[in-house]
C-alpha angles and dihedrals in degrees: 000000000000136000092206143003117210114209125202089040093176091068122094094234090054092058088049089052093049092051093043095052094039092055088055089060095256123141108241133189125187131210131199138157092242136045102223093085122139091208091065087065094056116118087229095056107094093186135008111209120199114205113207091214131070119258115267095028131116089247091055090051093051092048092048093048092050092048092048092050091058103032103060091221111170103202134025121204122195128187108177132079092240097054093040088054091047094049091046094051095046100030098126091050095049096042089070085075108026147011113253118221094216135102118259130240139297088033093047092050091054093049094048093048109072094199092053090046093052092046091054091047093048091053088055091052098253117148114251130183118267107259150146132214118236133177105178140051094242090063093064098088092055091047091050091050092052101038104024130202141336094039139165121237116202129177109241086229118025094212121056124184119236104200093188092058095041091236139049148253131243119222125198131205118274133207113216125192101175137040091248091054090049092052093048092048093048091049092052096042095049102042091102092050098263127139127233139209115236102203141177115262114251119187103178131117114308116224130174136196118208115202136187107203131173138150091010091302132110107223097180141003127190133179133203139164126217116227092181133013136188113256094023092232113068096326131136116293114259097176117032142155133210113241136179111272106270111235094231103048092031091061093039093052093050092048091051095047091048092047092053091036089224106179125198125027122341136168115211112201128205139177123204123219125223090279091053095252110149119230120196113240105176149308122250108202094194137064107292127223090247096055094107092077089059091051092047089050094053106271109109099196097170091057092045088051091051092049091052095047093046093051094246127141106279118230117235118224115202102175144015141181116281126202096044115144124208130185135195099206099194091051091046091053090051091048091053091049089050089054089055095045098044101036113159095027117126112270094013118125113240110260098244092048092046093053092044093049092047092052097044091052089072088067093054114091107242148137122257128221114254094018114114113154090214092051109032101152096084090053092050091048093048092048093047094049093047091051093050091047091049096046093039091050092049091050092048091052091049093049090048091054092048090050092050093047093049093050 
């Protein structure tokens, strides 16, 4: 019935995938654990499937497997840490029904594990941030002594399984500026038995190389830089621009991908220091939230990923348009609010500059996430829901304050 099913339909990159594959004449379904999903309204989405169980749980797996067994879908595409972890853990079981557009182990395991990624990069001579690995609260003083403050704390693996709950938990990077903050973050990030990287804080320009690699061949490379992200530390890009592939990180990314033999799509992220030296941050072996700018610039990564997973001949893309700007307006609003709320924190843009930059961006010609003039309904739905959430949240806060003052 379907050529592909796109999981994690609530994510921006999933909508991009649905549109990309649909425009190629493929029949696409989308699945999510909620029904208020803009992607379901896309003209290219043949069916929106609502799973009654949260992503990453045993119930989600059972529902997905049952749906795949009856749908005839040929390829499944996932874009979140939870579903990638689920597909990886149960790959053999699911591949009886569908082809999975995801790299295989051991390459996938190296890419998901930040410590393994950095080790591989270091062996190739790539610059990596100074850091230590810790797994317990009593290791914090030694880490502080070696790395100093402020510092960045990252889970070695973003998704950790919680066997008691039948699912898992996703952990994000944290910036810590004091010893108390470091202790609280370590305690929270390690409560499921995971380990974390205690790294030096780098604030330079963030650049990323997206690569489609298969059968020892690079079929496409694309570069972008993120002017703003949400959250401001290590978050998804909300204002980004396509750039020509820099000679240094372009070559480094390809060497790293070849060394790991990481097939499929991957985004290799770097930060430059004040001298312009690039430091490897991580590899994301799944479609990233910023992938739409690549598609708009002429590199259709979702379709290339589908071709690879389905066993088709993979197109090769030699060039793309540089200088394109793309903005995720909701995320940019949240980034500006964060600058106002967290003023004075390391890595946070000063409030006046944040407001000025946000405003001036409206005068820069650019594309906006969700907006496709041939498929406007998802953008309308996303805007409407954000407005109701914003207004509803403000009203709820106001009523709560009135209730507290009256009591």
